[in-house]
C-alpha positions, 0 to 999 in steps of 0.5 A, a space after each residue: 500500500 506504499 503507493 497509496 500512502 504516497 498518494 495520500 500524503 500529497 492529497 490530504 490537506 495540511 490542516 487534516 495532517 496537523 490533527 495528529 500533531 494537535 492530538 499529541 500536544 498539550 496546551 499547558 506545556 511550554 512550546 519549546 517542550 512540545 517537540 520532545 513530548 511529541 517525539 516521546 509519545 510517537 516513539 512509545 506508540 511505535 514501540 507499542 505497535 511493534 510489540 503488539 505485532 510481534 507478540 500477538 496474533 496480528 503478526 500472523 494475520 498481516 503476514 500475507 495478502 490472503 490473510 489480510 483479506 480473510 481477516 476483514 472478510 471475517 466480519 461477514 456482512 458488515 465488511 462492506 458497511 465498515 468500508 463504506 462508513 470509513 470512506 464517508 468519515 475520511 472526508 472531514 477526518 485525517 483518514 486516507 481515503 485513497 488507502 481505504 479506496 485501495 483496501 476496498 478493491 483489495 478485499 472486495 474485488 475491483 468492481 464491488 470495491 470500486 462501488 463501495 469506495 465511490 458511493 462512500 466518498 461521494 456521500 462524504 463530499 455531498 455531506 461536506 458541501 451541505 455542511 458548508 452551505 449551513 455553517 459557512 466559511 469559518 467551517 471550511 477554514 478549520 479543515 482547509 488551508 487558506 492557500 487551497 481556498 485562495 487557489 480554488 477561488 481563482 481557478 473556479 472564477 477562471 474555469 467555473 464548474 469545469 474547475 471542480 471536474 478538473 480537480 477530481 480528474 487531476 489531483 490539483 486539490 485534495 479530493 477530500 476538501 473539494 466538497 468544502 471548497 465548492 460549498 463556498 461557491 454559488 454552484 447548485 447542489 444538484 450540479 455539484 452532485 453531477 460533477 462528483 458523480 462523473 469526476 470520482 469515476 477515474 480515481 476510484 477505478 484506479 485505486 480499486 484496481 490497484 488494491 485488487 491487483 495487489 491482492 493477487 500478487 506481483 504481475 505486469 498489471 500491478 506494475 503498470 497500475 502502480 506507475 499510474 498511482 505514482 504519477 497521480 501521487 506526484 501531481 498531488 505532491 507538487 500540485 502548488 508548483 503545477 498550479 503556479 506554473 499553469 495559472 497566471 493569477 495564482 502565480 501573481 498571487 504567490 509573488 505578492 505573498 
């Protein structure tokens, strides 16, 4: 799943990443000690995870792709539901939707896994859109970086609704926050729902296929799909530079900053 982790690092918003740091910080401790406290807690967590892996049944469960698949399928009929809910909550929370997408394909197969990931992420994006219409810009500012908000405003003004479709097709914005950013515009809900329905298809198909091929083991297909995931992951990682290069207004904005 390393390719998907790389993809997630690029697509997840910085504020969602910071949630991990906030959870490890304590307001009553002087800032100069935060780094030492965080590193100590992180080291402890790693040791606990390593210990639980080597001295528990988890070592056997996660020793091969087939055993991982069997472990999740042991939940029976609730497995698709768990994956579906995980996709929904990945939108507001620092949970990598790309990994869950690939995991759906890994466990449920390319078709059913894609359907679960597609419907889950679509639901999460539509809910986030409606929440922004209800709670306004302050809600968005808590979950999205100001740079992402400013860039999206410029691109949407220039390309209008096509900007949303492009953002889904090419990861120039974190997919999880597109619903939030679109909620700030005047686009109608039904129009946004249509763009989400079309725009999510390539992403969910690619990641579901990646997970499905990963479950089968090494193959030429897996190599080719992994290369595609890395390409899109690279675009996500360098998205700010790409937007600055191709969009004049963003380039001028960055110069002013």
